[in-house]
VMD Tcl script that draws the C-alpha trace (Angstrom):
set ca {
  {9.24 -149.37 103.87}
  {6.01 -149.24 102.03}
  {3.95 -152.51 101.71}
  {1.34 -152.52 98.97}
  {-1.17 -155.24 97.51}
  {-2.82 -154.44 94.30}
  {-6.13 -156.53 93.50}
  {-6.56 -156.80 89.90}
  {-8.27 -160.28 89.60}
  {-11.68 -161.22 90.61}
  {-12.91 -164.78 91.42}
  {-13.48 -165.70 87.81}
  {-9.69 -164.52 87.01}
  {-10.83 -161.39 85.10}
  {-10.07 -157.80 85.50}
  {-11.09 -156.59 88.95}
  {-13.80 -154.35 87.94}
  {-17.25 -153.16 89.38}
  {-20.27 -151.23 88.16}
  {-22.98 -149.25 89.53}
  {-25.61 -146.56 88.71}
  {-24.38 -144.14 91.33}
  {-21.04 -142.96 92.60}
  {-20.30 -143.51 96.37}
  {-18.53 -140.85 98.19}
  {-15.27 -141.72 99.74}
  {-16.66 -141.00 103.26}
  {-19.13 -143.48 102.59}
  {-16.60 -146.09 101.33}
  {-14.71 -145.74 104.29}
  {-17.76 -146.25 106.42}
  {-18.24 -149.54 104.48}
  {-14.52 -150.65 104.80}
  {-13.86 -149.64 108.47}
  {-15.97 -152.42 110.10}
  {-14.30 -155.11 107.80}
  {-10.93 -153.78 108.68}
  {-11.64 -153.77 112.33}
  {-13.01 -157.22 112.40}
  {-9.77 -158.44 110.93}
  {-7.57 -156.35 113.50}
  {-6.89 -153.57 111.21}
  {-7.36 -149.57 111.77}
  {-7.93 -147.54 108.71}
  {-5.56 -144.93 108.15}
  {-6.70 -143.39 104.91}
  {-9.20 -144.47 102.20}
  {-8.97 -142.42 98.71}
  {-10.49 -142.78 95.24}
  {-8.39 -141.50 92.50}
  {-10.26 -139.73 89.64}
  {-8.72 -141.22 86.34}
  {-9.97 -143.26 83.41}
  {-9.79 -146.37 85.78}
  {-10.08 -145.21 89.35}
  {-8.06 -146.81 92.06}
  {-9.56 -147.22 95.48}
  {-6.63 -146.69 97.96}
  {-6.97 -148.23 101.30}
  {-4.32 -147.58 103.77}
  {-4.27 -149.48 106.94}
  {-2.17 -150.87 109.80}
  {-2.08 -153.38 112.56}
  {-2.23 -152.50 116.29}
  {1.60 -152.39 116.38}
  {1.59 -150.05 113.51}
  {3.00 -152.49 111.03}
  {1.26 -153.92 108.01}
  {2.93 -156.77 105.97}
  {2.13 -158.18 102.52}
  {-0.16 -161.03 104.02}
  {-2.11 -158.66 105.88}
  {-2.57 -156.40 102.85}
  {-3.76 -159.27 100.85}
  {-6.29 -160.31 103.79}
  {-7.81 -157.11 104.17}
  {-7.92 -156.78 100.24}
  {-9.91 -160.02 99.93}
  {-12.27 -159.19 102.86}
  {-13.08 -155.87 100.88}
  {-13.46 -157.42 97.71}
  {-15.99 -160.14 99.34}
  {-17.96 -157.15 100.54}
  {-17.87 -155.18 97.24}
  {-19.34 -158.23 95.44}
  {-22.32 -157.74 97.47}
  {-22.82 -154.14 97.79}
  {-21.11 -152.72 94.49}
  {-20.61 -149.46 95.67}
  {-18.67 -147.73 92.59}
  {-20.15 -146.78 89.41}
  {-17.06 -147.35 87.14}
  {-14.18 -149.96 86.49}
  {-11.52 -149.66 89.46}
  {-8.55 -151.39 91.12}
  {-8.32 -151.98 94.76}
  {-5.17 -151.18 96.40}
  {-4.37 -152.17 99.84}
  {-1.04 -150.73 101.47}
  {0.81 -150.07 104.54}
  {1.25 -146.33 105.67}
  {5.10 -146.59 104.88}
  {7.57 -145.03 107.38}
  {7.41 -141.58 106.35}
  {3.47 -141.90 106.76}
  {0.65 -139.58 106.30}
  {-0.90 -138.24 109.58}
  {-4.53 -138.41 109.36}
  {-5.90 -138.82 112.90}
  {-5.57 -137.00 115.90}
  {-4.00 -139.75 117.79}
  {-1.29 -139.82 115.15}
  {0.12 -136.59 116.14}
  {0.45 -137.74 119.79}
  {1.92 -141.21 118.80}
  {4.71 -139.44 116.64}
  {5.53 -136.64 118.94}
  {9.36 -135.97 118.72}
  {9.34 -136.66 115.11}
  {9.41 -134.33 112.08}
  {6.54 -133.65 109.82}
  {5.30 -131.41 107.16}
  {1.85 -129.85 107.72}
  {-0.32 -128.29 104.73}
  {-2.84 -126.10 105.98}
  {-6.37 -125.25 104.50}
  {-5.73 -121.47 105.01}
  {-2.82 -119.49 106.10}
  {-1.59 -119.29 110.08}
  {1.00 -116.96 111.07}
  {1.25 -116.20 107.22}
  {2.07 -119.59 106.46}
  {0.27 -122.64 104.57}
  {3.06 -124.85 104.96}
  {4.93 -125.75 108.31}
  {7.84 -128.18 108.85}
  {8.67 -129.04 112.43}
  {9.06 -131.52 115.38}
  {5.63 -132.53 116.63}
  {5.05 -131.96 120.15}
  {1.96 -133.69 120.75}
  {-1.55 -132.21 121.36}
  {-3.15 -129.60 123.69}
  {-6.96 -129.42 123.38}
  {-7.92 -129.08 119.85}
  {-4.52 -127.93 118.61}
  {-1.39 -129.89 117.04}
  {1.75 -128.61 118.65}
  {4.78 -128.24 116.39}
  {8.25 -126.86 117.05}
  {9.13 -124.66 114.05}
  {10.81 -121.31 113.12}
  {8.40 -118.75 113.46}
  {10.05 -115.31 113.21}
  {12.69 -113.70 111.18}
  {15.36 -114.47 113.45}
  {14.56 -118.25 112.69}
  {14.32 -119.25 116.64}
  {12.39 -122.48 117.11}
  {9.04 -122.23 119.11}
  {6.13 -124.31 119.60}
  {3.23 -123.39 117.52}
  {-0.19 -124.38 118.19}
  {-1.84 -125.31 114.93}
  {-5.79 -126.06 115.12}
  {-6.53 -129.73 113.98}
  {-9.49 -128.52 111.86}
  {-6.89 -126.34 109.63}
  {-4.79 -129.13 108.88}
  {-5.33 -130.32 105.26}
  {-2.53 -132.69 104.87}
  {0.08 -134.14 107.01}
  {2.89 -136.19 106.79}
  {6.21 -137.44 108.53}
  {9.65 -136.47 107.33}
  {11.82 -139.42 106.76}
  {14.70 -139.12 109.31}
  {17.26 -141.36 110.75}
  {15.33 -141.28 113.98}
  {12.16 -142.29 112.19}
  {13.83 -145.27 110.40}
  {15.30 -146.40 113.84}
  {12.10 -146.31 115.58}
  {10.40 -148.22 112.62}
  {13.33 -150.87 112.93}
  {12.79 -151.20 116.77}
  {8.94 -151.72 116.27}
  {9.60 -154.46 113.79}
  {12.09 -156.15 116.17}
  {9.35 -156.00 118.87}
  {6.96 -157.54 116.58}
  {9.37 -160.27 115.42}
  {9.87 -161.07 119.13}
  {6.06 -161.39 119.69}
  {5.31 -163.35 116.76}
  {4.23 -166.95 117.47}
  {7.07 -169.33 116.87}
  {6.78 -171.88 114.15}
  {7.76 -175.59 115.04}
  {10.12 -177.45 112.84}
  {8.94 -181.15 111.54}
  {10.86 -182.65 114.31}
  {9.04 -180.61 116.86}
  {12.00 -178.42 118.01}
}
mol new
graphics top color blue
foreach p $ca { graphics top sphere $p radius 0.5 }
foreach p [lrange $ca 0 end-1] q [lrange $ca 1 end] { graphics top cylinder $p $q radius 0.2 }
display resetview
């Protein structure tokens, strides 16, 4: 399940837009947003700024338990908006979109490849490795600077563990499988049990 919050209104109720003389890079935007997210207990997964007539600043984040609900997205969106009201880092009109990573999430950090070991993933490489730029297989964690993935390497289609340099990975994403869905459901059940209980009006 992907949870998304699209911030379209500012405090005056008008279109949520910003203006500035110079464009800020995505890396600079991330450096602005990350401390805000961390202060609220969230970890950034990915920040993107789409190139279009009205760009969309896409912020993907998660809680420590790997989840991100609508209320979390709205809370982070308001905090980012408050910051950007002050620093105004984007030169053109834009919309702010805060979302969860979703079940078949992108893998953007080294620790993601360790955390989701045992699950299937697709890797898009910046340059060919063993004659391939696209690799699909089962993640086997990390070894030094390499991401380990079990995949078919030769013409005999026998599975083997292929070490892929982390620096060579341009894009990576989990594959939606029954096992991944089951893992997500278990995580949500644990989160529900850990959530504080709300008392009823009669105190029971």
